[in-house]
Residue, then its C-alpha position, 0 to 999 in steps of 0.5 A: x481466500x480471506x482469513x476469518x480472523x481478518x474478517x473479524x478484525x476489519x473496521x470498515x469505518x477506518x477503511x472509509x476514513x482512508x478512502x476520504x483521505x484522498x482529498x487531503x494527501x500530504x508529503x510523498x503520497x501527495x507528490x506521487x498521487x497515490x489514491x486508495x480506491x478500495x478496501x476490504x478485509x485484508x486487502x487494499x487497492x490503490x491507483x497512481x497515474x503515470x506522469x512525466x515527473x515520475x519517469x526516468x530520462x528513458x521514459x519509464x516510471x522510476x523504480x523508486x516510484x513503484x517502490x514507494x507505492x509498495x511501501x505506502x500500501x504495505x502499511x496502510x492495508x493493515x490499519x483497518x485491522x489494528x487497534x486505535x492509536x497503533x501504527x505500522x512501521x515497515x521493517x523490510x520489503x523486497x520487490x521484483x520489477x518485471x516490466x517497464x511502465x511508461x503511460x496510463x495508470x498503475x494499480x497496486x493491490x495489497x493483501x495481508x498474507x499473515x497478521x499477528x498482534x505485532x507483525x504483518x506480512x503483506x504481498x503487493x502486485x502492481x499492474x499496468x494495462x492488464x500486465x503485472x509490472x511489479x511484485x513485492x512482499x514486506x513486513x511491518x511491525x505493529x506498534x503501540x501508541x507512543x506514550x509521553x516520557 
């Protein structure tokens, strides 16, 4: 159930801009190939194709890839609820790697569990072929825009 506050603070325009950023990714999200597929109040769904360069020598997706995906969606799910210019900084997260991934697509579903003016706690579930392969929870600080010194 989505918190009423999250429904009232949700900016669909911000979410839409994130969805259109899929074509302009840079840095680690570009390398990993993380694509946002759905936003809603307090939630985000992203997908990542399993590719050979993301696998360990044993043929399984590296835990660091799943960790980076969690960190990415952990902050991004908050932006449609934040004021313009604010930014989200991950302060901590914990993840449990539950099952190996070797092919297909991983789906990351992030949901805001609690959000205040200065922090948010987010839960993430990553699945592959219908089974949960990773669970995570983390905290982000919501920072005001940097002002020139």
